[in-house]
C-alpha positions in Angstrom: 4.9 5.6 9.7 1.1 4.6 10.5 -1.2 7.4 9.0 1.0 8.5 6.1 -0.4 8.9 3.1 1.4 7.9 -0.1 -0.1 8.4 -4.0 1.0 5.4 -6.2 3.5 6.6 -9.4 3.4 3.6 -11.1 0.5 0.9 -10.8 1.8 -1.6 -7.7 0.7 -5.0 -6.8 -1.1 -5.5 -3.2 -3.1 -8.4 -1.3 -6.4 -8.2 0.0 -7.0 -9.0 3.6 -8.2 -10.8 5.7 -9.7 -14.3 4.2 -9.3 -13.8 0.4 -5.7 -13.3 -0.3 -6.4 -11.6 -3.7 -3.8 -10.3 -5.6 -4.6 -7.1 -7.8 -3.0 -4.0 -8.6 -3.3 -0.7 -7.0 -3.6 1.8 -10.1 -1.1 4.9 -10.4 -2.4 7.8 -9.2 -4.3 5.9 -5.9 -3.6 7.3 -2.3 -3.5 4.9 0.1 -2.8 5.2 4.0 -0.4 3.1 5.8 -1.8 1.4 9.0 1.6 -0.2 10.2 5.0 0.1 10.3 7.2 0.4 6.8 10.0 -2.3 7.6 12.0 -3.0 4.3 10.3 -5.3 1.8 8.0 -6.8 4.8 4.1 -6.5 4.0 2.6 -3.5 5.4 -1.3 -2.9 5.8 -2.6 0.0 4.1 -5.9 1.4 3.5 -6.8 1.9 -0.1 -10.5 3.1 -1.0 -11.8 1.7 2.2 -10.4 -1.9 2.0 -7.8 -3.1 4.2 -4.8 -4.6 1.9 -1.3 -5.3 2.4 1.6 -3.8 0.3 5.1 -4.5 0.3 7.3 -1.8 1.7 9.8 -1.7 -1.1 6.7 -1.3 -3.6 5.7 1.8 -1.4 9.4 3.2 -1.6 9.8 2.8 -4.9 6.4 3.0 -6.5 5.0 6.0 -4.9 5.6 9.7 -3.4 4.4 10.4 0.3 1.9 13.1 0.4 1.3 13.4 4.3 
């Protein structure tokens, strides 16, 4: 699913990469672009507002809707 875009329906936890490992929330209504493969509940690389972050695949499945 690389390149697919999702719109967050609820605020969801993400981790900033590569060195910080800062945890924050991507707000509801935000769009993210998947950069890796969605495989269950594993972390997947996504782009959010030009930032490289990681989110759990399950969170994308449960808290977002695919828009592209």
